N, C-alpha and C positions, 0 to 999 in steps of 0.2 A: 141604015143611017152610021154618018159618021158623027160621034160625040163629042163636041167642043171641050179645050181646056177647061172652061167655069163649070160644065155637066161632071167632067171627071171630078174635081175640086167636090162638087155637092154630091157625088155616091160616094166617094172616100169618106166623106165625114158620114153619112149615113150609116155604111159598115162599121166605122170606129165607134159611133154610137151603141150600135147594134152588138161590136163585143164589147166593150166595155158597161156595157148596159146589164151582163149574165153579172158583174161583183154587185151592181147597187142592188139587181132585182134580189138576189140573197135575201135580203133581210124583208124584202116586201112579198113575193112569192109565196115562200116557204107557210109563213102562216096561215095564209090562205088556203091550202092544199086541201085535199080529204086528212081526216083523222088519220095518224101513223100510229104502227104499234110499236110499241120502245123498246127498243134494242142493247143489247150488251154491244159496245164498241169494239171492234174489231181488235186482235192483240195489235199492240204496237210495241216493240221493245227496244230501250235503249242501251247502246253501248258506250264502255268510258270512254269520254272525249279529254284527257288529261291537259290541264295546261302547262306547258312548260316554263322552266326558268326562263333569266335573260339570258341570250347571247353570251360567252365572255368576254366579246369584245363591245357589248352595249354602250353609245355612248348618248348622252342628250346635248346637245347647243342650242343655247336660246335663240329661236326665230328672231331676227327683227319684225317691222311692221311694216315697212315701206313693200309695195308690190315687187315680186320676186323676178317675175319671167312674162314681162306684159310685153314681149316681142314674138309670145309663142300663142297657136290659137289657143282661144278659152276652151276647157272643158269643165261643164255644166255639172252638178253633181248632186239629187236629191235625196234626205234620209228624213228618219225620224229623228224625234229628241229620243236618242237611246244612251246608254253609258257605252254601249257595244261599239261604237263608232267612232270612241276617244282617239283611236291610235290616228283614224284619217284625219280627226279635226288637231290634233298636234303634228301631223307630219304637214299640213296645210300652211300654219300661225295664223290660221283663221280664214274670214269669210271664202278669201282669194289668196291663192299663193304669195306669201309673203319673202321678203331679203331672207337668206340663210336658213328657208324652212328646208324642210327633207323635199316637197316635191318640187322645187326650184333646183334643190340639187339634181334632182332627176329631168328636169327640162319639160315639169309638166305645170301648167297654166292652171290648176284646178278652182273652179268657184263654186262652194259648196251651201245651199239651202236648205231649210227643213221644209219637209212636206209631211203630213201623219196618215194622208188620204190615199189610198191604194188605187183610186179609180183615177185620181188626180196624176200620182205615179205612172199609171197605165198609158193614161194621156200624153203625157212629155215624151213616153220611147214610140209612142204611135206618131205624132207630130216630127220628133226628130228623123223617122225613117222614112217619112215621105219627102221631106225635104231633102236630105239624102238621096233618094231616087230620083227626083227631080233635076239631078245632076250638081248639087253643091257637096263639094268634097266636106265641106265643115260648117255642117248647118249653124245657123242662128235660132232656130226655135227646137224648143222641148229639152230634153237633158241626154246626154251621152249615156250615163251612170245613172243607178237607182242601186239601193238599200231595202230588201224586205229580210222578217224573220221568215227562215229557210224553210220550216214546216209549214208555211202556206204557200210555198214556192209552185205548189202543183195546181192549186184551184188559181192564183194569180197569172201563171203563164196559161192555163186554159183559156182564160179571158181572153190573152193578150195575143198569142200567137196566133192563131187562127185569122186576127185581124193582119198583122204582120204581114203572114203567107200571101194575103192579097195583093199587097204594095210588092211581093218576091219573097222566092224563098230564102233568099241570101240573107233579107231582114228580118230573120229570127231573133230573140231576146233570148240571151246566154247566160249561164252562169259561172263568173268566170275566178271567183276570189271569196274568201270570209273574214271579215275583218276582224271578227271577237263573237264572244256568247254570254247571250244572257246565262249567268249562274245562281239566280235566286229571285233575281226582280219578280219572274214574270211566275204566277202564281194563283192555284186557287188559296182561296181565303174563307174558312165556315167555320162553324163552333168545334169549339175544341173536343167534344165527345166525335165528331168527323174523324178524327186523326187517330184516335185510340178504338174506333170501331166504324170502319169504311160504312157498314151497312144501315148506320145511323143518318145516313146522308140520303135515306129513301123517303120522297117526296119532299126535299129541300129546292127551294126557290132560287137559281141563281143568276144574277145578272152581268151582262159579258156582251161581247163581240163575238154573235155567233158564228161558228166556220172560220174561227180567226184563232192565231197562234195561242191564246192565253185560253181559250176553247177547248184546244187540241189537249193541254194540258189536263184540261178534268177529265177529258175524255178517256185518255189513256190510263187515269188512273182507274176511271171507273172498269175499263176493259182489264186495267191489271187483278182488280177483284172482284170480276164476277157480276157489278153490277150493271143495272140499267140507265139509259140515257131517255127521255123525252124526245123527241126532233121536234113535235108538234107543237108550236110557239103559240097556241092558242086554247090550247089542253091541260089540265094539270092528272099526275099518273100518281099517285101516293105511292106506288111501289119502285118509283124511277126518280131521277134528278131531270128537276123544271128550271125550262129559261125562259128570260124576260131580254130580249136584243136590246142593246145599247149601240147608241150612234159611235160612241168610241170608247177606250180603257177609262177615261176621266168621268164620264157618264154614268159608266158603269159603277164607279164607288160612288158618286154621287144619290144614284138610285138607292145603293145600301142607306147610305148617311142619313137619308129622306124617308125611310122604311116605304117605298114604294109598294104599290097592292094594285091585285088584280082580281077580280072574280071570273072563276073560270069554269067549265064545265070540265066535270068530274070523268075518267077515263079509266078502263082497266082493259090488258090486252089489244089496245086499240079501239074498242068498243064504249060507247057513251055511258052512263051508269044511269043519266037521268039526273044524275045530283049536280048543285054546283058548289064551290070553295071559294072562297075569300084568303088569297094567299099573300106574304108581304116578303119580300127579298131578306132572304137568311143568309147569303152568301156572295162571293164577287169572285169573278177571274180578271184580273189588271196586273199593272207593270209600273216600277217608279216612275215617276211621283203618285200613282192611286193608292198603292198598298199605304204609301205613307198618309194620305188624307183620310183612309179608314182607320189607321191608328191614331192618329190626332184627333180627328173630329167626331168619331163614335166608336170608336175599338171593337171589343166583344168577339172578333175572328182570331184566327190564327192560321198558319201557312200549313194549310193539311197537304200541300205539293209543291212542289216548283220546280224551276230547273238548275236549281242546286241539287236535285238528286236525278233529275232528267236532264243531266249538263250537255246532251249532246242534242236534244233537240232543237235549240232555236238556235242556230248559227246567223251571224247578220250577214248575208250574200249580197256578193255586186253581180249586179246585171246591167249587160249594156247588147247593144245592138250589134250582130257578128258581121255582117258586110264592113260599117268603120271600124270595129276592130280589128279586124284583118287587115286592112288598110294602114291602120295605125299600131302596128304592133310595139317600136317602139314607145311609143307614150302608154301604150296599156299596161306593157313592161314595168314601165318606169313607175307608172301608177301603184302598182302592187309592191314595187320594192321598197318605196316610200309610206304605205302604209305598214307595210313591214316592220319597216325601221323604226316606224310611231310607235308601235304596239311594243318593239325590244326596248326602248326608253322608257313609255310607263312601267314596264315590269322592273328595270332597272334603277331608275332615279324619283326619289319622291317629289322631287323639282319638276320633273316633266309631267307627273300626274297634274300638279298643282296647277301646272301651266294647259293643262288639257282641259282641268276644270276650268277655268277660267275661260277658253273659246267656248266650252259648253255653253256657261252662263249668257256669253254674249250673243250666243247662234241660238239658243234656243228659246231666251224668251219667256222663261217659268213664271210666275208671279212667286215672290219669296223665294226663289233657287237662286243665289246665290253660288260663286267656286266651291264653298265649303258644303253645300248640300250636294255637288255633282260628284266631289271628292269621297264624302262618307258613305253614299251609297253606292258609289261604283265599290266599294270592298265589301258592301255589306253588312248590318248590324243589326244587333238585339237590342230591341227596346221595348219599356214599358208603352203598353195605351192608354186611352183614357181611362178604362176600365180597369187598369191596376194586372192584366195580362201582357206577359213577356209574348211577344213576337218579332219573328224575324224580317226585316227590310231590305230591299235593294239586294244587288250583288251582280257584277257583270264583269266579263275579260276581256283584254281584245288580246290577239294574236301575231306572233311575230310568225318570221316564215316556216320555222317547225310546227306550230301550231297548225296554220295553214294547210302544209303538207300534211299532216298527220290529220285532219277534216275531209281530207280528199283520195286518202288512200295511197297517197304518195311516197310513204314512207314501207322500206320491205316489212312482210308481215301485217302490216294494217288493212283495215275496211275503209270503202268511201260512206263516213258518217253522213257526209249531205246527200248524198243518194240514199241512203236508207231510210234518214227523215223525210225526204222528201215524197219515195217511194210508199212509206207506210203512213204518212198522212194524205198522201192525194188519197191512198186506198180508204182510209176511214171515211171522209169527206165523201167519197164516192158513194159507198155504200149507205150512207144514210140520205145522200140527200142526190139520187141518181138524174132526175129532171132539174138540175141546176147544174151537176159536174158528170156528165154521162162518161167521159172519159178525161184522160189528161197525157200533154209529152211524156215520152219516155225518159229515165233522170240519163242515160245514153245522150238521149239528143239535144237535151238543152245543158248539160254541164262541158265545158271546154277546160281543160288541165293545163293545156299549152301553155300558156301563159306563165303560171307558177312553175312548171318542168323549165321555161325558160329562166325565169328570174335565179331558181337554183342553181342552175350553170354558171349565172353570170356570178353570183353571190359566193360561191364555194364549188368551182370545179374540179377540185381534186380531195373533198373534203365532205365528212358528212355534216348536214346542217340541224341536225335533230341532236336537242341537247337536256336530258332529265325530261323528255316527254313519256317516260313508261312510268305508270302510277307503282306504287308500291302496297301494297295491303297486307294488313296483319293477320296471318291465315288463321293465328291462333283466338283471334278475338271473334268475338260469337255477333252475330245481327242484333243489336239494343233495338231499333224501331222498324218495324216490319209495311215497305210503302205496300207491298203487292204480292196476292197471293193466289194462283191460279193454276189448274191444270193443262196440260196440252197433251194434244192426240197423237202420240209420237208412237207409231206401230214397229213394234219387234218381229220375229221369227218366233214363233213357239218354241219354247223351251231355251232361245237362246238369247244373246244381247247383242245381235246385229241386226241392223233397220232394214224394213222391208221398203220397196223401191217406194212406197206410197209416204213416208217418212220422210224424206228427202224435201220436198217441200213443204212441209210442217215445221222441218231442223230451218229452213233456210229463212221462213218467218220468226223463228225466236232468235236467230243471227240478229236479221234487223232492229226485234224490237228490243233486244239485249246492249244494241249499239247505241240505244236512242236513250235509255237508261244507264247513262255513263257514270253517273255518280255513284251506280251501288254494287253491293257485296248480292250475289247469286246463291241461291242453295238448289240443289237439283237433289230432290227427292222421289227415290225408286217404289214403286207400289206393283205387286202381282195380285192375280184371282189365287184362289185356292186349289186350284187344281194341282195334282205333282206330289211331291216326296217335302214335307211343311221342312225338314230341314236343310232343301236347296233353294226353298222358296226367296229365303232372305239372298244369299248370295246372289242370287239371279237380279233381284231386284237393284240390289249394289253396280252389281256387273253394269246394267243397264243405265244407272245414272254417270258411273265412269264413263258410258260410250256417249253420253251426250257431252259431258264434260271436254274428253277428250276429241270432238268432232267439234265443239266452240274454238278450242285453245288452238286446234290444226288449224283451222280456218282461218282464224284472225290472231296470233299471240301476242300481237302488239296492246289489241284491245282484250286480253283475257290472258292476263298475266298470273302466274304463282299466284296464287291466294285469294283471285278474284271469287272462283267458281269453287264451292264445297258439294259435298258427296256425301246424302242419306240414305240408309234402305231399310225398309218397313217390311217387307215381302209382304203377307197378306193380313197383315193384323190392322188394318186402315180400308176397310171397303167402303166405295161410295154408291155401291149400287149391292142388291142381291147377287151372291153368286151362282143362284140357281137357273140361269140363263145362259145362254152365248150373250146376249146382248150386252147383261150386266156382267159378266168375266169381261168383256171386252172393255168398258170401264174402266172396271177396277186395275185392269194391267196398263198402267199410265203412270207419268211423270209430272209430278207438280212443280213450277219453279215458284219460289219465293223470293222477291229482292225488294233490299233494304239497306239499312248504314249502319254502320259500327263506330260512328266519330263519337 
């Protein structure tokens, strides 16, 4: 039987609902599942993602207010209320590309609108792709582009691309740019004792959007410190960090401010003890202005860890539909060039930051958040909260072309930070919630760097566009604040400082993990068992630690410059297991990675 057009539309709507429903079901299905055993989150290691200085020829010309390119097809763009997008907003001059704006200069009639709901962002891309597949080369429904937090990309695209694939393989959503980064505003806020002693967080009760970007920050911090998370949102484990799901990042802060409580059954090792306990939210994962609300309305929490330390974790990635982008390459190239120039202007000019903040206030419509709010918290500040505690608030950055090329590993000697973030956090969610995210698209299949490469060739065909992107570390200054301390099972050949074949997979995980934690200094501590000559054990442990250091620096010299990785040798002086068994000796032959800051 032939299906009529109306029937096809109905079927497609059902399929869209099923695919997008994955995202919405996360907060509904998981809590009702069987009790899960708490787990130590998988290791996620972030690398240095330095933010470059402005280009030497960066300029800022105040855009006008009238429409600039009304004769061009409209390019609709949806994004969060997020300071990392300020380069986009400045480049546009307002909600729609204005006269004299950078978008108008590049012939792009971009229209920007706020949308904080990920499921709505997915729906917009599906609506756009559906109309495109029906023969309209310039769809009037949905959105051409959206931005999301890059560390949530795997879960977002796993809920989206299977639906798009039913429309056609050429309609997949792909990441083509990174407009900026969260650099401190997204954070885990908790009692000050957690910062001094991460183990004190056991039994904590955190409000946040579970399986979202800010939740990821806490998961990485737990993994970096060998601590456990409770993925069951209906139970309480006193030996793990526990969660209550919030509808959004503001709801998360309100739960803390209001003293939200629940009575839950107590579990240990995934089994109910028969007890119940009433628990009250004592920590939160959120972003600006949520962190500001916590400080001003209640206080008592500090920034335990944030995207200031995990500085490549949260790129503001730009996503569009592959088929349309390939057919409109000049428009995509022009948009990316304008975004990069907007970021460059904000780096170079206080007037550009001021204008970008004014546009942010106009378009975000946050209560009591005028231009001065967005400019202050774009830079990031340390303020005194309601209890008198000092707390770090805000912090974002925008990308110019140099930053974007570095983010995608297009600078010689650099690694693809966006791919590392996408892959490691995708694996993290998949490991804890396999019933919801059983798999996700590979990074290679959803990242298209060809547009950025086009822009780089057009902007600087005969010279490098990378200026001051390589970070400088003071190798004489020790770590002053430890963020994480964890052992890695990097296997060496007996009595040697050479890696076994099995070590390479672990080294790749370590590389990705340190690429995400790009705002940190790295200490590599070498340890051995007590076998062999004690006089040679310490030199051997040092040689093994140096082997790890040299491997990292050879793999990605831009992300691991001189001074970032330091080596320490301990020989057999710090065993973590008895040396009386082969298993214990194997555990003692280890490499411990300590990450921290020395600012």
